[in-house]
Every structure is written in C-alpha cells, then in structure tokens.
C-alpha positions as CSV (number, residue, x, y, z in Angstrom):
1,M,-20.1,13.5,-2.2
2,D,-18.6,11.2,0.4
3,N,-16.2,9.2,-1.7
4,A,-13.3,10.4,-3.8
5,I,-12.7,7.1,-5.5
6,V,-15.5,4.6,-6.5
7,V,-14.6,1.4,-8.2
8,N,-17.5,-0.8,-9.3
9,Q,-17.2,-4.4,-10.7
10,L,-13.9,-3.6,-12.5
11,Y,-12.4,-6.2,-14.9
12,R,-9.3,-6.1,-17.0
13,Y,-8.4,-9.2,-19.0
14,F,-5.3,-9.6,-21.2
15,G,-6.3,-12.5,-23.4
16,P,-7.0,-15.4,-21.0
17,L,-5.2,-13.6,-18.1
18,K,-7.6,-12.2,-15.5
19,A,-5.4,-9.3,-14.2
20,V,-8.3,-7.6,-12.4
21,D,-11.4,-9.8,-11.8
22,G,-14.5,-7.9,-10.8
23,I,-13.3,-5.7,-7.9
24,S,-15.3,-3.0,-6.1
25,F,-14.3,-0.6,-3.4
26,E,-14.7,3.0,-2.2
27,V,-12.3,5.5,-0.7
28,P,-13.6,8.5,1.2
29,H,-12.3,12.0,0.6
30,G,-9.3,13.0,2.7
31,S,-8.3,9.5,3.6
32,V,-5.2,7.4,2.9
33,C,-5.9,3.9,1.5
34,G,-3.1,1.3,1.3
35,F,-3.2,-1.2,-1.6
36,V,-1.5,-4.5,-0.8
37,G,-0.8,-7.5,-2.9
38,A,2.0,-9.8,-4.2
39,N,3.7,-9.1,-7.5
40,G,1.2,-9.9,-10.3
41,A,-1.9,-9.6,-8.0
42,G,-3.4,-6.7,-10.1
43,K,-2.3,-3.6,-8.2
44,T,-0.6,-1.7,-11.0
45,T,-3.2,-2.6,-13.6
46,T,-5.9,-1.3,-11.2
47,M,-4.0,1.9,-10.6
48,R,-3.3,2.5,-14.2
49,M,-7.1,2.3,-15.0
50,M,-7.8,4.7,-12.1
51,A,-5.2,7.1,-13.6
52,T,-6.8,6.9,-17.1
53,L,-3.7,5.1,-18.6
54,D,-5.6,1.9,-19.4
55,Y,-9.1,0.9,-20.3
56,P,-11.2,-1.6,-18.3
57,T,-12.6,-4.7,-20.0
58,M,-15.8,-4.0,-18.0
59,G,-16.8,-2.0,-15.0
60,N,-16.5,1.6,-13.8
61,V,-14.1,3.9,-12.0
62,E,-15.1,7.3,-10.8
63,I,-12.8,9.9,-9.4
64,C,-14.7,12.6,-7.5
65,G,-17.8,11.5,-9.3
66,I,-16.3,11.6,-12.8
67,N,-16.1,8.5,-15.0
68,V,-12.4,7.9,-16.0
69,V,-13.3,6.4,-19.4
70,N,-15.9,8.8,-20.5
71,F,-14.1,12.0,-19.3
72,P,-10.4,11.3,-19.0
73,H,-9.3,14.9,-19.4
74,Q,-11.4,16.1,-16.5
75,V,-10.2,13.2,-14.3
76,R,-6.5,14.0,-15.1
77,S,-7.0,17.5,-13.8
78,L,-8.1,15.9,-10.4
79,I,-5.4,13.3,-10.0
80,G,-1.7,13.2,-9.4
81,W,0.0,10.0,-10.7
82,M,3.2,8.8,-9.1
83,P,4.3,5.6,-11.0
84,D,6.9,3.2,-9.7
85,H,9.2,4.2,-12.5
86,F,9.1,7.5,-14.4
87,G,11.1,9.2,-17.1
88,N,13.5,12.1,-16.6
89,Y,15.7,13.9,-19.1
90,E,19.4,14.2,-19.5
91,H,20.9,17.7,-19.1
92,M,17.7,19.0,-17.4
93,T,17.9,20.3,-13.9
94,V,15.4,19.7,-11.2
95,L,14.0,23.2,-11.6
96,E,13.9,22.9,-15.4
97,Y,12.1,19.6,-15.1
98,L,9.3,21.0,-12.9
99,D,9.1,24.1,-15.0
100,F,8.6,21.9,-18.1
101,Y,5.7,20.1,-16.5
102,A,4.2,23.3,-15.2
103,R,4.2,24.8,-18.7
104,A,2.7,21.5,-20.1
105,L,-0.1,21.8,-17.5
106,G,-0.9,25.3,-18.7
107,Y,0.7,27.5,-16.0
108,R,2.1,30.8,-17.2
109,G,4.0,33.7,-15.8
110,K,3.9,34.5,-12.1
111,E,1.4,31.8,-11.4
112,R,3.8,29.2,-12.8
113,Q,6.7,30.5,-10.8
114,T,4.6,30.5,-7.6
115,R,3.3,27.0,-8.1
116,I,6.8,25.6,-8.8
117,Q,8.2,27.4,-5.7
118,E,5.4,26.0,-3.5
119,V,6.0,22.4,-4.8
120,M,9.8,22.7,-4.3
121,E,9.4,23.9,-0.8
122,F,6.9,21.2,0.1
123,A,9.1,18.3,-1.3
124,D,12.3,19.9,-0.1
125,L,13.7,20.3,-3.6
126,I,15.0,23.8,-3.4
127,P,18.6,22.6,-2.4
128,L,18.4,20.4,-5.5
129,A,17.2,23.1,-8.0
130,D,20.4,23.1,-10.1
131,R,21.1,19.3,-9.9
132,P,20.7,17.2,-13.0
133,S,17.3,15.5,-12.7
134,N,18.8,12.2,-13.9
135,K,21.7,12.2,-11.4
136,L,19.7,12.1,-8.1
137,S,19.6,9.4,-5.4
138,K,16.6,7.2,-5.1
139,G,15.1,9.3,-2.3
140,M,15.7,12.6,-4.2
141,T,14.2,11.1,-7.3
142,Q,11.0,10.1,-5.5
143,R,10.7,13.6,-4.0
144,L,11.0,15.0,-7.6
145,C,8.3,12.6,-8.8
146,L,6.1,13.6,-6.0
147,G,6.7,17.3,-6.8
148,R,5.8,16.7,-10.4
149,S,2.5,14.9,-9.5
150,L,1.5,17.9,-7.2
151,I,2.1,20.8,-9.6
152,H,-1.5,21.1,-10.5
153,D,-2.7,20.7,-6.9
154,P,-4.7,17.5,-7.5
155,Q,-7.5,16.3,-5.2
156,V,-6.5,12.6,-5.5
157,L,-3.0,11.2,-5.4
158,I,-2.3,7.7,-6.8
159,M,1.1,6.3,-5.8
160,D,2.5,3.0,-7.1
161,E,5.3,1.7,-4.8
162,P,6.7,5.1,-3.8
163,A,8.8,3.7,-1.0
164,A,10.4,1.0,-3.0
165,G,14.2,1.1,-2.7
166,L,14.3,4.0,-0.3
167,D,16.6,4.1,2.7
168,P,15.0,4.4,6.2
169,K,15.4,8.2,6.4
170,A,13.9,8.7,3.0
171,R,10.9,6.4,3.9
172,V,10.3,8.4,7.1
173,E,10.3,11.7,5.1
174,L,8.0,10.3,2.5
175,K,5.6,9.0,5.1
176,H,5.6,12.5,6.8
177,L,4.8,14.2,3.5
178,I,1.9,11.8,2.8
179,R,0.3,12.5,6.2
180,I,0.6,16.3,5.6
181,L,-1.2,15.9,2.2
182,A,-3.9,13.9,3.9
183,E,-4.3,16.5,6.6
184,E,-4.8,19.1,3.8
185,G,-7.8,17.1,2.6
186,K,-6.2,15.2,-0.3
187,T,-7.2,11.6,-0.9
188,I,-4.2,9.2,-1.3
189,F,-4.2,5.7,-2.8
190,I,-0.9,4.1,-2.3
191,S,0.5,0.6,-3.0
192,S,3.5,-0.8,-1.2
193,H,5.2,-4.0,-0.2
194,I,6.2,-2.5,3.2
195,L,3.1,-3.4,5.1
196,S,4.2,-2.2,8.5
197,E,4.6,1.4,7.1
198,L,1.2,1.2,5.4
199,G,-0.3,0.2,8.7
200,E,1.2,3.4,10.3
201,M,0.1,5.9,7.7
202,C,-3.1,4.5,6.2
203,D,-6.7,4.9,7.3
204,S,-7.7,1.7,5.5
205,L,-6.1,-1.2,3.7
206,L,-7.2,-3.1,0.6
207,F,-5.7,-6.6,0.1
208,I,-5.8,-7.9,-3.5
209,D,-4.9,-11.4,-4.6
210,K,-5.2,-12.9,-8.2
211,G,-7.2,-9.8,-9.3
212,R,-9.7,-9.9,-6.4
213,I,-10.2,-7.9,-3.3
214,V,-9.8,-10.2,-0.3
215,H,-10.0,-7.6,2.5
216,H,-10.9,-4.0,3.0
217,G,-10.6,-2.6,6.5
218,D,-8.4,-0.8,9.0
219,A,-5.0,-2.1,10.1
220,D,-5.9,-2.2,13.8
221,S,-8.7,-4.7,13.3
222,L,-6.2,-7.0,11.6
223,K,-3.5,-6.6,14.3
224,H,-5.8,-7.2,17.2
225,S,-7.6,-10.2,15.7
226,T,-6.7,-13.8,15.9
227,D,-5.6,-15.6,12.8
228,A,-7.9,-17.7,10.6
229,Q,-7.6,-20.7,13.0
230,G,-8.1,-18.6,16.1
231,G,-4.4,-18.5,17.2
232,L,-2.6,-15.8,19.1
233,Y,1.0,-14.8,19.1
234,F,3.4,-14.3,22.1
235,D,6.9,-13.0,22.5
236,V,8.9,-15.3,24.8
237,Q,12.3,-14.1,26.2
238,L,14.6,-16.5,28.2
239,L,17.4,-15.5,30.7
240,D,19.8,-17.8,28.8
241,N,20.0,-20.6,26.3
242,P,17.4,-19.3,23.8
243,Q,17.6,-22.6,21.9
244,A,15.8,-24.2,24.8
245,L,12.5,-22.5,23.6
246,S,12.8,-24.2,20.1
247,D,13.4,-27.5,21.8
248,W,10.5,-27.1,24.2
249,V,8.0,-26.1,21.5
250,I,8.6,-29.4,19.7
251,T,7.1,-31.2,22.6
252,S,4.1,-28.8,23.2
253,P,0.7,-29.7,21.7
254,Y,-0.5,-26.1,21.9
255,A,2.4,-24.0,20.7
256,E,4.5,-23.6,17.6
257,L,7.6,-21.5,17.0
258,V,7.0,-18.8,14.4
259,E,10.2,-16.8,14.6
260,T,13.5,-17.2,16.5
261,R,14.9,-14.2,18.3
262,K,18.1,-13.3,20.0
263,H,16.8,-14.2,23.5
264,G,14.0,-16.5,22.7
265,G,11.3,-16.3,20.0
266,R,7.8,-15.6,18.8
267,I,5.3,-18.4,19.3
268,R,1.8,-19.1,18.2
269,V,-0.7,-20.6,20.6
270,D,-3.5,-22.2,18.7
271,D,-6.1,-22.0,21.6
272,P,-6.2,-18.7,23.4
273,Q,-7.6,-20.5,26.5
274,A,-4.4,-22.5,26.7
275,A,-2.0,-19.5,26.9
276,S,-1.7,-19.6,30.7
277,S,-1.2,-23.3,30.6
278,V,1.6,-22.9,28.0
279,L,3.4,-20.4,30.3
280,G,2.9,-22.7,33.3
281,S,4.3,-25.7,31.4
282,M,7.4,-23.7,30.3
283,I,8.1,-22.8,33.9
284,K,7.4,-26.3,35.2
285,D,9.8,-27.7,32.6
286,G,12.6,-25.4,33.7
287,L,12.7,-22.8,31.0
288,P,14.2,-19.5,32.5
289,V,11.3,-17.3,31.2
290,I,11.8,-13.7,32.0
291,E,9.2,-12.3,29.6
292,F,6.0,-13.6,28.1
293,H,3.5,-11.2,26.5
294,K,0.9,-11.2,23.8
295,E,1.9,-9.5,20.5
296,Q,-0.3,-7.9,17.9
297,R,-0.4,-9.7,14.6
298,N,1.8,-8.0,12.1
299,L,0.3,-7.1,8.8
300,E,2.5,-9.6,7.0
301,D,1.1,-12.4,9.1
302,A,-2.5,-11.2,8.4
303,F,-1.9,-11.0,4.7
304,I,-0.2,-14.4,4.4
305,D,-2.9,-16.0,6.5
306,M,-5.7,-14.5,4.4
307,I,-4.1,-15.7,1.2
308,D,-3.4,-19.2,2.6
309,N,-7.1,-19.4,3.7
310,L,-8.3,-18.5,0.2
311,N,-5.9,-21.0,-1.4
312,E,-7.3,-23.8,0.9
313,G,-10.7,-23.5,-0.8
314,N,-12.6,-20.6,0.5
315,H,-12.9,-19.0,-2.9
316,I,-15.6,-16.7,-4.3
317,Q,-17.5,-18.1,-7.3
318,V,-15.9,-16.8,-10.5
319,P,-18.3,-15.4,-13.1
320,P,-17.9,-16.5,-16.7
321,M,-15.3,-14.4,-18.5
322,P,-17.2,-11.5,-20.1
323,K,-16.8,-10.5,-23.7
324,P,-14.6,-7.4,-23.9
325,T,-16.5,-4.2,-24.2
326,V,-15.4,-1.1,-26.0
327,P,-15.3,1.8,-23.5
328,I,-17.6,4.7,-24.4
329,Q,-15.7,7.7,-25.6
330,P,-17.0,11.2,-25.2
331,S,-18.4,12.8,-28.4
C-alpha cells in the first residue's frame, strides 16, 4: 500500500456550518505533509476525524488501509495524536506521566520500562524526569506531549499546531525531531501557522480554506512560481535614502511596493518581461541601487494570493448539503 492516509469526499457539518466540505487527499507512507489554513478553515475538525475523535457527516478516512469509523480501535493503535492543547496532572512527574500512559496502552514490566526510556531519550525528557508535568515551559510541555504520542510506536503521527508558542530554539528542536521520525519511516501530518517552517520540513503542503482543499503540492513549486496575475518579486537595496524607493514606485506603471526594508524594500513587478526595464528606470531616475535580485515567493504570499483568487470568484461548485448519515459501527 502506497498511502498511509487516504481521505475521500469527507464532510463534517455542525448544523448549517460546513466545517469540512467534501475534501479528498492522500499522504504517502514515510512523508511529512503540512496542513495550512486560517483559523476556522477546518484543520482541527479534519484532524480530529482522522484521529477517531469525531465522526464525519459523510465520506471516508483510512489510516494504513483501515477505516477510522468502522475500526477505531485498530486505527488508534496505528496513530499518535498530538493536539494543540492536552491535559496533564497536578503532582505527577514527567516520568510518572509517561508511565501512566504506557500502562494504559497495555505495556507491562520490562517492556514498559524500555519503551518509556526510549521515548524519554528521543524527546530529551530524561533531565526532566522528576519535574512536575504541569510546571514545564511551553517547549518542554510540547516534548512531553510528543513523547506521550510516541509511546506505542505509531506508524502515523497527527500533530495539531505543535510549534505554536514555542521560542526559536524549541521550534528548531521540534523540527529536527520531526525529520528524524520521517527518516525512520513514520508518516507525519502536521498543521501550523508558521508556513516558512512547514516549507522547510514538509514533503507536501495542503492548503484548506472554508472547509475545502485549495492546493496540494510541494513548497518549491509555490516558491518558484509567479503569483496568480503572473507577477514576480524582487529585493531592492539602495546605498542611502531607502524612502526614495517608496517614492519612486508610486510613479512606476510596472512595480508596486510589497514590503519596506531597512535599506530599500521588496517590490512586485506585474510583467516579468518588464523587470530589466524597471531596473533601468530606477538607475535612470537616480536611485542609488546597489542590489536588485529576484526573490522566491514566500509561502505566506502564495497562500494569501490563492485565497484572494478564490474569493474573487474562482469557486468550485458546491454540492447540496447532504443529509447526515450515521457512521457504521463494527458489530
């Protein structure tokens, strides 16, 4: 089987609210897939259904070929769920916390001790073994949550905003751990608002908006492409008077200022053929240009451009709201 995750025509309605609106996608074994969307776009609802914590109104989700509604217990043995918020317990140390979950998962004796030790070593929790589990920093807490989700050595890891609130060092550490898990053959499905970091660690990206998938592909294709109107982006640095760039762009029919920077700014040229003319006009008009180079689109630009394009009318036809169906339960 090539795919660890298969989602097919998945719907989830809460009354008139279409939280997830007929999405379909596949994630291959051993890959890292980033799930991107604004608050309320349907990310967490989708992930909860994948993790057997919610029922779909219609549609199917399979984890390693097993249907999440019909066989939730089998699926739970295959997945590690790392929510954006999780409960911990007062007066329970990190070691006791992991031991509690290892026992709940059926580990006994020497096997339980070995599994806890392996998880603590991987997540760098050994120095924290005797610390109260509810008195940790955000980064330490996320490592504990990751350790908990890995106790039963799952094949698929579903992570909802694991980098939220982490400092730069903790984000780097988390990114490193995720890549190690992927190299070990685990499939990782991760949501985040930090698009630049997803682009660095993920093999593919899923963009969701208003409950629908609007893009599924790799980060490089987005970075190297033009925007929806065919525009390109350039970094312009001036020797002095960076404000002169802002003033000049106002008079240019081909360029617009996207971002001001310390020594100049980032501009968008709407016609790639006009890029050399734009540079020539800057020099002719006396701007002290010392650097002019094409930049890759950042993922934030790509995501915003994609959403704006949809909101301007390029929508997919919406099927009539289906009647809720009762998921089939195993006998």
